[in-house]
gemmi code that builds the backbone of each chain (N, CA, C; Angstrom):
import gemmi

chains = {
    "A": [
        ("MET", (71.450, 120.564, 114.920), (71.843, 120.614, 113.615), (72.760, 121.605, 113.090)),
        ("ALA", (73.562, 121.489, 112.101), (74.506, 122.589, 111.796), (74.530, 122.526, 110.103)),
        ("ILE", (75.481, 123.341, 109.794), (75.702, 123.170, 108.098), (76.973, 122.445, 107.843)),
        ("GLU", (76.779, 121.463, 106.993), (77.931, 120.594, 106.693), (78.528, 121.138, 105.352)),
        ("VAL", (79.896, 121.098, 105.641), (80.666, 121.742, 104.581), (81.850, 120.919, 104.162)),
        ("ARG", (81.899, 120.714, 102.891), (82.880, 119.643, 102.393), (84.026, 120.478, 101.664)),
        ("ILE", (85.287, 119.814, 102.287), (86.613, 120.823, 102.145), (87.332, 119.883, 101.245)),
        ("PRO", (87.872, 120.688, 100.110), (88.725, 120.112, 99.283), (89.915, 119.778, 99.800)),
        ("THR", (90.758, 118.842, 99.024), (92.104, 118.171, 99.564), (92.947, 119.465, 99.921)),
        ("ILE", (93.064, 120.442, 98.894), (93.931, 121.622, 99.116), (93.867, 122.310, 100.414)),
        ("LEU", (92.710, 122.463, 100.888), (92.269, 123.041, 102.167), (92.190, 122.413, 103.337)),
        ("ARG", (92.509, 120.831, 103.238), (92.384, 120.104, 104.553), (93.425, 120.487, 105.527)),
        ("THR", (94.658, 121.163, 104.980), (95.581, 121.623, 105.905), (95.200, 122.332, 107.003)),
        ("HIS", (93.944, 123.088, 106.758), (93.419, 123.977, 107.861), (92.415, 123.181, 108.597)),
        ("THR", (91.870, 121.873, 108.205), (90.777, 121.296, 108.968), (91.413, 119.976, 109.640)),
        ("GLY", (92.795, 120.258, 109.888), (93.405, 118.605, 110.504), (93.012, 117.318, 109.528)),
        ("GLY", (92.978, 117.796, 108.415), (92.820, 116.665, 107.327), (91.474, 116.246, 107.061)),
        ("ASN", (90.563, 116.904, 107.652), (89.037, 116.348, 107.734), (88.486, 116.857, 106.303)),
        ("LYS", (87.682, 115.926, 105.849), (86.900, 116.230, 104.503), (85.697, 117.171, 104.624)),
        ("THR", (84.942, 116.961, 105.802), (83.789, 117.555, 106.070), (84.182, 118.390, 107.468)),
        ("VAL", (83.553, 119.526, 107.620), (83.566, 120.290, 108.928), (82.178, 120.952, 109.131)),
        ("GLU", (81.678, 121.343, 110.216), (80.467, 121.883, 110.325), (80.500, 123.296, 111.091)),
        ("GLY", (79.537, 124.183, 110.726), (79.498, 125.483, 110.915), (78.075, 126.152, 110.997)),
        ("SER", (78.092, 127.273, 111.221), (76.760, 127.837, 111.217), (76.897, 129.512, 110.878)),
        ("GLY", (75.799, 129.826, 110.565), (75.566, 131.274, 109.933), (74.211, 131.432, 109.172)),
        ("ALA", (73.857, 132.633, 109.203), (72.651, 132.850, 108.273), (72.868, 133.172, 106.786)),
        ("THR", (74.351, 133.492, 106.791), (74.713, 133.757, 104.993), (75.906, 132.942, 104.943)),
        ("LEU", (76.411, 132.840, 103.797), (77.425, 131.938, 103.393), (78.765, 132.925, 103.926)),
        ("GLY", (78.741, 134.309, 103.874), (79.678, 134.974, 104.470), (79.939, 134.742, 106.026)),
        ("ALA", (78.699, 134.657, 106.840), (78.877, 134.466, 108.187), (79.523, 133.080, 108.419)),
        ("LEU", (78.989, 132.171, 107.577), (79.426, 130.634, 107.857), (80.850, 130.734, 107.576)),
        ("VAL", (81.347, 131.411, 106.694), (82.912, 131.440, 106.440), (83.486, 131.892, 107.816)),
        ("ASP", (83.156, 133.125, 108.254), (83.716, 133.797, 109.316), (83.601, 132.392, 110.537)),
        ("ASP", (82.359, 131.799, 110.516), (82.616, 130.858, 111.773), (83.451, 129.761, 111.462)),
        ("LEU", (83.449, 129.355, 110.289), (84.605, 128.231, 110.077), (86.083, 128.635, 110.242)),
        ("ASP", (86.265, 130.167, 109.907), (87.615, 130.537, 109.996), (87.864, 130.669, 111.780)),
        ("SER", (87.012, 130.831, 112.256), (87.108, 130.863, 113.737), (87.592, 129.575, 114.349)),
        ("GLN", (87.235, 128.321, 113.750), (87.274, 127.045, 114.272), (88.727, 126.738, 113.407)),
        ("HIS", (88.767, 127.148, 112.271), (90.037, 126.600, 111.347), (90.766, 127.818, 110.665)),
        ("PRO", (91.643, 128.263, 111.631), (92.067, 129.512, 111.116), (93.063, 129.270, 109.891)),
        ("GLY", (92.575, 130.532, 109.016), (93.236, 130.527, 107.672), (92.366, 130.076, 106.629)),
        ("LEU", (91.417, 129.805, 106.921), (90.485, 128.952, 105.902), (89.920, 130.352, 105.196)),
        ("LYS", (89.356, 131.317, 105.786), (88.825, 132.461, 105.171), (89.736, 133.081, 104.066)),
        ("ASN", (90.899, 133.171, 104.368), (91.856, 133.789, 103.500), (92.120, 132.992, 102.142)),
        ("ARG", (91.831, 131.674, 102.111), (91.960, 130.798, 100.891), (90.687, 130.961, 100.035)),
        ("LEU", (89.473, 131.333, 100.742), (88.341, 131.635, 100.050), (87.935, 132.968, 99.645)),
        ("VAL", (88.191, 133.994, 100.406), (87.645, 135.413, 100.367), (88.945, 136.176, 100.081)),
        ("THR", (88.654, 137.264, 98.934), (89.789, 137.983, 98.696), (89.943, 139.119, 99.756)),
        ("GLU", (90.826, 139.992, 99.672), (90.890, 141.244, 100.562), (89.860, 142.139, 100.358)),
        ("GLU", (89.167, 142.244, 99.034), (88.073, 142.940, 99.035), (86.879, 142.545, 99.337)),
        ("GLY", (87.113, 141.130, 99.790), (85.709, 140.677, 100.488), (84.865, 139.935, 99.451)),
        ("LYS", (85.586, 139.555, 98.403), (84.970, 138.734, 97.409), (85.495, 137.346, 97.419)),
        ("LEU", (84.811, 136.307, 96.784), (85.055, 134.945, 96.587), (86.264, 135.043, 95.821)),
        ("HIS", (87.123, 133.969, 96.067), (88.329, 133.997, 95.049), (87.594, 133.299, 93.745)),
        ("ARG", (88.469, 133.707, 92.754), (87.821, 132.938, 91.420), (88.447, 131.644, 91.215)),
        ("PHE", (89.352, 131.607, 92.236), (90.037, 129.946, 92.207), (89.156, 128.936, 92.923)),
        ("VAL", (88.283, 129.252, 93.583), (87.291, 128.438, 94.113), (85.712, 128.453, 93.926)),
        ("ASN", (85.119, 127.308, 93.708), (83.920, 127.071, 93.543), (82.971, 126.857, 94.739)),
        ("VAL", (81.975, 127.409, 95.191), (81.329, 127.143, 96.312), (79.835, 126.945, 95.759)),
        ("TYR", (79.313, 125.806, 96.455), (77.903, 125.382, 96.123), (77.155, 125.149, 97.450)),
        ("VAL", (75.861, 125.886, 97.432), (74.983, 125.321, 98.369), (74.008, 124.668, 98.076)),
        ("ASN", (73.744, 123.464, 98.568), (72.804, 122.381, 97.974), (72.873, 122.305, 96.466)),
        ("ASP", (74.293, 122.200, 95.855), (74.404, 121.820, 94.575), (74.328, 123.102, 93.614)),
        ("GLU", (73.838, 124.442, 94.096), (73.847, 125.529, 93.509), (75.177, 126.280, 93.709)),
        ("ASP", (75.862, 126.733, 92.481), (76.861, 127.466, 92.495), (76.401, 128.857, 93.039)),
        ("VAL", (77.076, 129.199, 94.092), (76.889, 130.559, 94.694), (77.049, 131.729, 94.095)),
        ("ARG", (77.464, 131.694, 92.778), (77.783, 132.847, 92.090), (76.589, 133.245, 91.327)),
        ("PHE", (75.404, 132.223, 91.337), (74.064, 132.478, 90.725), (73.199, 132.835, 91.926)),
        ("THR", (73.626, 132.835, 93.072), (72.843, 132.907, 94.074), (73.075, 134.207, 95.103)),
        ("GLY", (74.202, 135.080, 94.775), (74.249, 136.268, 95.615), (75.680, 136.063, 96.299)),
        ("ALA", (76.288, 135.136, 95.856), (77.687, 134.782, 96.568), (77.850, 134.794, 97.840)),
        ("LEU", (78.614, 135.563, 98.635), (78.722, 135.536, 100.037), (77.390, 135.711, 100.904)),
        ("ASP", (76.639, 136.642, 100.131), (75.218, 136.942, 100.610), (74.277, 135.843, 100.687)),
        ("THR", (74.663, 134.571, 99.947), (73.479, 133.466, 99.807), (73.147, 133.102, 101.201)),
        ("GLN", (71.855, 132.975, 101.268), (71.311, 132.545, 102.640), (71.543, 130.870, 102.811)),
        ("VAL", (71.864, 130.805, 104.027), (72.034, 129.389, 104.475), (71.159, 129.057, 105.676)),
        ("LYS", (71.016, 127.838, 105.960), (70.546, 127.413, 107.218), (70.605, 126.063, 107.520)),
        ("ASP", (70.525, 125.621, 108.808), (70.981, 124.557, 109.399), (70.333, 123.314, 108.594)),
        ("GLY", (71.088, 122.327, 108.257), (70.681, 121.232, 107.324), (71.205, 121.413, 105.861)),
        ("ASP", (71.601, 122.437, 105.643), (71.980, 122.724, 104.121), (73.502, 122.056, 104.209)),
        ("SER", (73.765, 121.899, 102.903), (75.049, 121.103, 102.564), (75.761, 122.264, 101.746)),
        ("VAL", (77.150, 122.426, 102.087), (78.096, 123.340, 101.255), (79.210, 122.578, 100.863)),
        ("THR", (79.295, 122.860, 99.463), (80.598, 122.023, 98.951), (81.434, 123.024, 98.354)),
        ("ILE", (82.780, 122.999, 98.834), (83.774, 123.895, 98.121), (84.713, 123.145, 97.413)),
        ("LEU", (84.979, 123.660, 96.061), (85.661, 122.846, 95.220), (86.928, 123.929, 94.596)),
        ("PRO", (88.055, 123.250, 94.313), (88.945, 124.374, 93.381), (88.331, 124.208, 92.186)),
        ("ALA", (88.462, 125.479, 91.582), (88.188, 125.522, 89.982), (89.178, 124.741, 89.428)),
        ("VAL", (88.881, 124.007, 88.261), (89.921, 123.254, 87.337), (89.846, 124.162, 86.080)),
        ("ALA", (91.045, 125.098, 85.932), (90.934, 126.101, 84.829), (92.542, 126.439, 84.517)),
        ("GLY", (92.710, 127.015, 83.321), (94.108, 127.349, 83.213), (94.020, 128.061, 81.796)),
        ("GLY", (95.286, 128.221, 81.244), (95.348, 128.915, 79.935), (95.874, 128.186, 79.130)),
    ],
    "B": [
        ("MET", (107.201, 110.508, 88.595), (107.069, 109.856, 87.212), (105.288, 109.612, 87.237)),
        ("LEU", (105.035, 109.868, 85.826), (103.632, 109.571, 85.472), (103.661, 108.040, 84.772)),
        ("ARG", (102.906, 107.290, 85.021), (102.982, 105.868, 84.497), (101.334, 105.855, 83.994)),
        ("ILE", (101.174, 105.719, 82.764), (99.928, 105.919, 82.053), (99.746, 104.944, 81.044)),
        ("ASP", (98.608, 104.175, 80.881), (98.575, 103.114, 79.999), (98.405, 103.503, 78.389)),
        ("ARG", (98.743, 102.738, 77.674), (98.544, 103.193, 76.048), (97.186, 103.683, 75.877)),
        ("ALA", (96.255, 102.994, 76.142), (95.060, 103.392, 75.677), (94.378, 104.757, 76.237)),
        ("THR", (94.799, 105.224, 77.469), (94.408, 106.532, 78.001), (95.312, 107.635, 77.667)),
        ("TYR", (96.399, 107.210, 77.233), (97.381, 108.126, 76.529), (96.819, 108.575, 75.099)),
        ("ASP", (96.413, 107.519, 74.465), (95.776, 107.679, 73.125), (94.531, 108.431, 73.040)),
        ("ALA", (93.809, 108.208, 74.159), (92.494, 108.829, 74.345), (92.562, 110.408, 74.701)),
        ("ILE", (93.565, 110.723, 75.293), (93.952, 112.028, 75.634), (94.410, 112.800, 74.443)),
        ("VAL", (95.491, 112.244, 73.813), (95.796, 112.695, 72.374), (94.714, 113.006, 71.484)),
        ("ALA", (93.901, 111.989, 71.172), (92.566, 112.029, 70.354), (91.882, 113.199, 70.834)),
        ("HIS", (91.425, 113.368, 72.038), (90.670, 114.379, 72.497), (91.203, 115.867, 72.271)),
        ("VAL", (92.410, 115.895, 72.621), (92.893, 117.335, 72.243), (92.937, 117.675, 70.823)),
        ("ARG", (93.380, 116.577, 69.970), (93.325, 116.811, 68.558), (91.942, 117.244, 68.137)),
        ("GLU", (90.839, 116.577, 68.679), (89.599, 116.707, 67.956), (89.157, 118.056, 68.440)),
        ("ASP", (89.471, 118.784, 69.481), (89.152, 119.873, 69.933), (89.761, 121.169, 69.339)),
        ("HIS", (91.134, 120.896, 68.896), (91.995, 121.794, 68.395), (91.011, 122.469, 67.294)),
        ("PRO", (91.162, 123.839, 67.252), (92.268, 124.945, 67.850), (91.787, 125.400, 69.252)),
        ("ASP", (90.495, 124.747, 69.807), (90.317, 125.290, 71.175), (91.112, 124.460, 72.085)),
        ("GLU", (91.203, 124.708, 73.451), (91.910, 123.932, 74.509), (90.996, 123.042, 74.726)),
        ("ALA", (91.484, 121.529, 74.942), (90.619, 120.656, 75.464), (91.091, 120.399, 76.890)),
        ("CYS", (90.208, 119.736, 77.584), (90.482, 119.482, 79.034), (89.944, 118.226, 79.725)),
        ("GLY", (90.552, 117.686, 80.524), (89.770, 116.450, 81.175), (90.457, 115.965, 82.402)),
        ("VAL", (90.213, 114.774, 82.714), (90.738, 114.291, 84.116), (90.805, 112.686, 84.022)),
        ("VAL", (91.774, 111.938, 84.404), (91.869, 110.611, 84.556), (91.900, 110.446, 86.084)),
        ("ALA", (90.647, 109.765, 86.519), (90.701, 109.346, 87.841), (91.177, 107.888, 88.099)),
        ("GLY", (91.436, 108.067, 89.331), (92.093, 106.583, 89.682), (91.773, 106.369, 91.412)),
        ("PRO", (92.001, 105.176, 91.992), (91.946, 105.074, 93.179), (92.473, 105.986, 94.211)),
        ("GLU", (91.817, 106.577, 95.199), (92.458, 107.359, 96.093), (93.912, 106.735, 96.555)),
        ("GLY", (95.028, 107.614, 96.371), (96.287, 107.149, 97.044), (96.982, 106.055, 96.115)),
        ("SER", (96.335, 105.719, 94.911), (96.784, 104.622, 94.113), (97.881, 105.170, 93.203)),
        ("ASP", (97.789, 106.669, 92.642), (98.871, 107.063, 91.585), (98.422, 106.293, 90.375)),
        ("ARG", (97.287, 105.730, 90.285), (96.840, 104.947, 88.960), (95.724, 105.795, 88.256)),
        ("PRO", (96.062, 106.364, 86.973), (95.167, 106.920, 86.176), (94.380, 105.903, 85.467)),
        ("GLU", (92.990, 105.687, 85.931), (92.405, 104.473, 85.220), (91.024, 104.835, 84.521)),
        ("ARG", (90.606, 105.961, 85.048), (89.206, 106.307, 84.426), (89.239, 107.595, 83.777)),
        ("PHE", (89.238, 107.584, 82.424), (89.409, 108.603, 81.463), (88.077, 109.443, 81.499)),
        ("LEU", (88.108, 110.590, 81.782), (87.008, 111.516, 81.761), (87.301, 112.752, 81.194)),
        ("PRO", (86.915, 112.835, 79.833), (87.188, 114.282, 79.003), (85.875, 115.110, 79.459)),
        ("MET", (86.503, 116.551, 79.585), (85.499, 117.228, 80.008), (85.451, 118.286, 79.127)),
        ("LEU", (84.247, 119.115, 79.005), (83.890, 120.199, 78.094), (84.638, 121.423, 78.745)),
        ("ASN", (85.303, 122.013, 77.868), (85.839, 123.478, 78.119), (84.777, 124.371, 78.130)),
        ("ALA", (84.393, 124.801, 79.126), (83.216, 125.874, 79.109), (83.694, 126.970, 78.510)),
        ("ALA", (84.946, 127.377, 78.540), (85.351, 128.763, 78.034), (85.303, 128.679, 76.418)),
        ("ARG", (85.556, 127.408, 75.910), (85.659, 127.307, 74.563), (86.644, 128.336, 73.798)),
        ("SER", (87.724, 128.009, 74.275), (88.800, 129.284, 73.833), (90.017, 128.604, 73.401)),
        ("PRO", (90.787, 129.056, 72.452), (92.076, 128.860, 72.080), (93.194, 128.909, 73.163)),
        ("THR", (92.837, 129.829, 74.258), (93.834, 130.341, 75.084), (93.466, 129.943, 76.674)),
        ("PHE", (92.224, 129.530, 76.814), (91.672, 129.377, 78.121), (90.890, 128.058, 78.219)),
        ("TYR", (91.078, 127.377, 79.506), (90.115, 126.456, 79.741), (89.503, 126.382, 81.011)),
        ("GLU", (88.229, 125.769, 81.164), (87.571, 125.939, 82.362), (86.546, 124.800, 82.533)),
        ("PHE", (86.694, 123.957, 83.509), (85.529, 122.910, 83.586), (84.128, 123.854, 84.172)),
        ("ASP", (83.031, 123.503, 83.414), (81.785, 124.021, 83.697), (81.367, 123.770, 85.200)),
        ("SER", (80.975, 124.668, 86.214), (80.962, 124.653, 87.540), (80.037, 123.568, 87.898)),
        ("GLY", (78.757, 123.247, 87.005), (78.060, 122.133, 87.357), (78.665, 120.605, 87.127)),
        ("ASP", (79.658, 120.757, 85.993), (80.090, 119.653, 85.520), (81.209, 119.249, 86.612)),
        ("LEU", (81.797, 120.514, 87.139), (82.933, 119.951, 88.471), (82.197, 119.487, 89.342)),
        ("LEU", (81.203, 119.996, 90.007), (80.546, 119.541, 91.076), (80.254, 117.825, 90.889)),
        ("LYS", (79.563, 117.633, 89.719), (79.217, 116.378, 89.376), (80.385, 115.229, 89.466)),
        ("LEU", (81.467, 115.863, 88.748), (82.605, 114.859, 88.621), (83.273, 114.837, 90.105)),
        ("TYR", (83.395, 115.703, 90.907), (84.047, 115.415, 92.200), (82.987, 114.703, 93.135)),
        ("ARG", (81.807, 114.758, 92.982), (80.769, 113.997, 93.565), (81.163, 112.639, 93.267)),
        ("GLU", (81.152, 112.133, 92.017), (81.265, 110.858, 91.508), (82.588, 110.464, 92.168)),
        ("MET", (83.379, 111.095, 92.008), (84.878, 110.646, 92.326), (84.875, 110.095, 93.799)),
        ("ASP", (84.203, 111.085, 94.513), (83.989, 110.848, 95.836), (83.166, 109.698, 96.442)),
        ("ASP", (82.110, 109.368, 95.506), (81.343, 108.267, 95.688), (82.242, 106.836, 95.414)),
        ("ARG", (82.999, 107.117, 94.736), (83.872, 105.823, 94.170), (85.353, 105.913, 94.875)),
        ("ASP", (85.603, 106.751, 95.843), (86.886, 106.666, 96.714), (87.935, 106.881, 95.532)),
        ("GLU", (87.767, 107.908, 94.618), (88.688, 108.056, 93.739), (89.075, 109.665, 93.782)),
        ("GLU", (90.246, 109.989, 93.097), (90.845, 111.252, 93.112), (91.227, 111.540, 91.642)),
        ("PRO", (91.535, 112.912, 91.355), (91.858, 113.294, 90.008), (93.539, 112.723, 89.770)),
        ("VAL", (93.845, 111.714, 89.315), (95.406, 111.168, 89.422), (95.952, 112.236, 88.113)),
        ("VAL", (95.283, 112.415, 87.166), (95.802, 113.164, 86.062), (94.642, 114.214, 85.801)),
        ("ILE", (95.199, 115.413, 85.696), (94.502, 116.673, 85.115), (95.110, 117.129, 83.743)),
        ("TYR", (94.388, 116.941, 82.656), (95.207, 117.323, 81.350), (94.511, 118.483, 80.665)),
        ("HIS", (95.172, 119.153, 79.887), (94.642, 120.199, 79.041), (95.643, 120.422, 77.874)),
        ("SER", (95.261, 121.117, 76.762), (95.954, 121.441, 75.774), (96.348, 122.817, 75.660)),
        ("HIS", (97.595, 123.035, 74.782), (98.069, 124.301, 74.665), (97.970, 124.316, 72.863)),
        ("THR", (97.320, 125.119, 72.236), (96.995, 125.017, 70.891), (98.112, 125.791, 70.106)),
        ("ALA", (98.930, 126.640, 70.803), (99.706, 127.553, 69.977), (101.378, 127.486, 70.498)),
        ("THR", (101.382, 127.115, 71.799), (102.517, 127.145, 72.616), (103.000, 125.841, 73.103)),
        ("GLU", (103.975, 125.814, 73.689), (104.774, 124.574, 74.123), (103.898, 123.838, 75.203)),
        ("ALA", (104.005, 122.553, 75.330), (103.411, 121.755, 76.533), (103.888, 121.954, 77.965)),
        ("HIS", (103.812, 123.376, 78.256), (104.419, 123.629, 79.605), (103.465, 124.422, 80.307)),
        ("PRO", (103.320, 124.409, 81.713), (102.300, 125.225, 82.341), (102.458, 126.687, 82.037)),
        ("SER", (101.554, 127.387, 81.840), (101.449, 128.797, 81.790), (101.331, 129.459, 83.196)),
        ("ARG", (101.333, 130.700, 83.233), (101.304, 131.351, 84.496), (100.004, 131.072, 84.956)),
        ("THR", (98.928, 131.155, 84.360), (97.573, 131.131, 84.612), (97.362, 129.628, 85.209)),
        ("ASP", (97.788, 128.597, 84.418), (97.897, 127.293, 84.850), (98.419, 127.137, 86.265)),
        ("ILE", (99.601, 127.736, 86.537), (100.398, 127.629, 87.862), (99.326, 128.121, 89.051)),
        ("SER", (98.734, 129.444, 88.679), (97.805, 130.130, 89.445), (96.603, 129.428, 89.946)),
        ("TYR", (96.130, 128.502, 88.783), (94.823, 127.727, 89.205), (95.131, 126.462, 89.955)),
        ("ALA", (96.199, 125.938, 89.835), (96.552, 124.775, 89.896), (96.571, 124.411, 91.420)),
        ("SER", (95.325, 123.483, 91.982), (95.242, 123.350, 93.309), (95.057, 121.722, 93.666)),
        ("GLU", (95.451, 120.806, 92.926), (95.356, 119.331, 93.424), (97.211, 118.871, 93.296)),
        ("PRO", (97.496, 119.205, 94.571), (98.930, 118.755, 94.782), (99.354, 117.353, 94.557)),
        ("ASN", (98.389, 116.599, 94.515), (98.682, 115.176, 94.192), (98.486, 114.754, 92.629)),
        ("ALA", (97.923, 115.580, 91.895), (97.958, 115.362, 90.513), (98.959, 115.242, 89.566)),
        ("HIS", (98.843, 114.603, 88.592), (99.965, 115.032, 87.622), (99.230, 116.056, 86.362)),
        ("TYR", (99.862, 117.040, 86.259), (99.213, 117.898, 85.410), (99.845, 117.767, 84.074)),
        ("VAL", (99.103, 117.161, 83.168), (99.528, 116.919, 81.768), (99.157, 117.909, 80.719)),
        ("LEU", (100.258, 118.189, 79.874), (99.861, 119.333, 78.782), (100.364, 118.529, 77.653)),
        ("VAL", (99.523, 118.725, 76.645), (99.683, 118.336, 75.439), (99.681, 119.529, 74.327)),
        ("SER", (100.736, 119.712, 73.637), (100.745, 120.972, 72.627), (100.153, 120.220, 71.451)),
        ("THR", (99.456, 121.006, 70.557), (98.688, 120.819, 69.424), (99.346, 121.713, 68.270)),
        ("ARG", (100.327, 122.439, 68.706), (100.659, 123.521, 67.834), (101.139, 122.988, 66.538)),
        ("HIS", (101.621, 121.730, 66.474), (102.236, 121.041, 65.442), (101.499, 120.146, 64.610)),
        ("HIS", (100.400, 119.839, 65.207), (99.390, 118.945, 64.290), (97.989, 119.488, 64.613)),
        ("GLY", (97.446, 119.773, 63.599), (96.069, 120.421, 63.530), (95.069, 119.390, 63.915)),
        ("ASN", (93.741, 119.634, 63.663), (92.550, 118.876, 63.727), (92.926, 117.608, 63.053)),
        ("GLN", (92.915, 116.393, 63.580), (93.017, 115.023, 63.195), (94.134, 114.828, 62.162)),
        ("THR", (95.141, 115.741, 62.308), (96.422, 115.344, 61.268), (97.701, 115.053, 62.253)),
        ("GLY", (98.712, 114.769, 61.404), (99.835, 114.541, 61.924), (100.141, 112.972, 62.411)),
        ("LEU", (101.200, 112.849, 62.993), (101.543, 111.545, 63.297), (101.317, 111.229, 64.680)),
        ("ALA", (101.124, 110.009, 65.133), (100.569, 109.689, 66.883), (101.684, 109.233, 67.536)),
        ("GLY", (102.972, 109.278, 66.754), (103.927, 108.842, 67.670), (104.832, 109.867, 68.328)),
        ("ASP", (106.015, 109.807, 67.917), (106.815, 110.769, 68.893), (106.636, 112.305, 68.562)),
        ("ASP", (105.728, 112.575, 67.844), (105.435, 113.983, 67.139), (104.708, 114.444, 68.280)),
        ("VAL", (104.171, 113.874, 69.163), (103.085, 114.425, 70.139), (103.882, 114.990, 71.464)),
        ("GLU", (103.647, 116.365, 71.622), (104.379, 117.046, 72.708), (103.394, 116.750, 73.990)),
        ("PHE", (103.756, 115.817, 74.765), (102.848, 115.182, 75.790), (103.616, 115.186, 76.999)),
        ("ARG", (103.535, 116.169, 78.064), (104.546, 116.242, 79.062), (103.708, 116.525, 80.420)),
        ("SER", (104.456, 115.833, 81.502), (103.616, 116.093, 82.627), (104.368, 116.677, 83.864)),
        ("PHE", (103.519, 117.351, 84.791), (104.131, 118.151, 85.845), (103.482, 117.951, 87.187)),
        ("ARG", (104.159, 118.152, 88.035), (103.703, 118.463, 89.477), (103.772, 119.873, 89.551)),
        ("ILE", (102.679, 120.569, 90.232), (102.634, 121.869, 90.472), (102.051, 121.956, 92.075)),
        ("VAL", (102.992, 122.403, 92.913), (102.712, 122.317, 94.233), (103.154, 123.686, 94.901)),
        ("ASP", (102.332, 124.405, 95.653), (102.436, 125.738, 96.064), (103.205, 126.671, 94.903)),
        ("GLY", (102.678, 126.717, 93.736), (103.285, 127.598, 92.802), (104.570, 127.021, 92.066)),
        ("GLU", (105.009, 125.906, 92.641), (106.328, 125.370, 92.007), (106.186, 124.232, 91.184)),
        ("VAL", (106.642, 124.407, 90.071), (106.459, 123.626, 88.783), (107.565, 122.619, 88.802)),
        ("SER", (107.339, 121.267, 88.880), (108.403, 120.261, 88.355), (108.050, 119.375, 87.481)),
        ("GLU", (108.935, 119.365, 86.171), (108.543, 118.159, 85.193), (109.017, 116.763, 85.624)),
        ("GLU", (108.179, 115.829, 85.307), (108.508, 114.580, 85.499), (108.511, 113.604, 84.219)),
        ("GLU", (109.079, 112.387, 84.392), (109.009, 111.379, 83.419), (107.653, 111.148, 82.975)),
        ("VAL", (107.497, 110.572, 81.883), (106.056, 109.815, 81.413), (106.522, 108.467, 81.004)),
        ("GLU", (105.936, 107.426, 81.674), (106.327, 106.122, 81.089), (104.896, 105.658, 80.584)),
        ("ILE", (104.890, 105.140, 79.410), (103.747, 104.586, 78.973), (103.598, 102.958, 78.955)),
        ("VAL", (102.713, 102.380, 79.666), (102.549, 101.128, 79.859), (101.612, 100.640, 78.957)),
        ("GLU", (101.667, 99.254, 78.403), (100.661, 98.900, 77.639), (99.431, 98.623, 78.162)),
        ("SER", (99.504, 98.069, 79.517), (98.312, 97.929, 80.161), (98.437, 97.748, 81.781)),
        ("TYR", (97.426, 98.360, 82.379), (97.551, 97.978, 83.901), (97.066, 96.696, 84.215)),
        ("LEU", (96.484, 96.068, 83.136), (95.866, 94.696, 83.731), (96.710, 93.539, 84.107)),
        ("PHE", (97.954, 93.717, 83.372), (98.833, 92.567, 83.434), (100.156, 92.878, 84.020)),
        ("GLY", (100.050, 94.172, 84.934), (101.226, 94.635, 85.375), (101.868, 95.742, 84.543)),
        ("HIS", (103.306, 95.927, 84.756), (103.766, 97.274, 84.194), (105.004, 96.795, 83.138)),
        ("SER", (105.073, 95.511, 83.050), (106.093, 95.110, 82.025), (105.305, 93.972, 81.054)),
        ("PRO", (105.906, 93.611, 80.029), (107.138, 93.821, 79.664), (107.352, 94.883, 78.499)),
        ("THR", (106.276, 95.378, 78.115), (106.422, 96.334, 76.995), (106.238, 97.795, 77.434)),
        ("THR", (107.169, 98.403, 77.821), (107.219, 99.909, 78.194), (108.103, 100.896, 77.329)),
        ("VAL", (107.596, 102.191, 77.154), (108.356, 102.857, 76.479), (108.415, 104.075, 77.295)),
        ("VAL", (109.799, 104.691, 77.542), (109.896, 105.627, 78.370), (109.934, 107.107, 77.467)),
        ("TYR", (109.232, 107.989, 77.653), (109.348, 109.325, 77.157), (109.850, 110.224, 78.221)),
        ("ASP", (110.967, 111.030, 77.868), (111.483, 111.806, 78.604), (111.661, 113.255, 77.975)),
    ],
}
model = gemmi.Model(1)
for chain_id, residues in chains.items():
    chain = gemmi.Chain(chain_id)
    for i, (resn, *xyz) in enumerate(residues, 1):
        res = gemmi.Residue()
        res.name, res.seqid = resn, gemmi.SeqId(i, " ")
        for name, pos in zip(("N", "CA", "C"), xyz):
            atom = gemmi.Atom()
            atom.name, atom.element = name, gemmi.Element(name[0])
            atom.pos, atom.b_iso = gemmi.Position(*pos), 0.0
            res.add_atom(atom)
        chain.add_residue(res)
    model.add_chain(chain)
structure = gemmi.Structure()
structure.add_model(model)
structure.setup_entities()
């Protein structure tokens, strides 16, 4: 088993067009690193140079927005489902 | 070009008027790849602000899950500007992340809450925003999708 990650349209250029990919890791940060090793460039689109999640994306672990559960430190495990969505916002 | 039916166009205009002086926002979903905005989905502006809009993160997840289940995508993403022209702001451009969507901007600067004329008075414009590049497109209002795109079409440019 692995962690299933749903990829939004805008990031599918990094996943060969795939809507879902799989990865592993004990935290969301580790999962993102693992995903980036399989799909280079993905991490840059999710994490800032300061190592924080971009405000342009929303990440959910099992439907919980990770902003409320520790962001990249959020614990994940096999069988979890992660969803990445672009924030819809503007001025 | 954005081709949108009259009822949906009217619903967007009514929504942005109702929420004035705050910005209003929403989506019109349609079958993936169809480029047909069919299902009007007004959203709550979680920022409740006259200068910013943001879909609530829980609502956003629900919305995308529902569209996914129905094989839909956001064909139109609309929001209002309450004091400035109906053109994407720098913030709009930085957030824009649906290259296939029509970004619709409606300005309510010349008509406040439930006032003004519904016709030509509405600043209703549509844009593509891809990789930070904005290009305006024509908006064609069709009477209905149910009976094809003719005979009564009005072209706004």
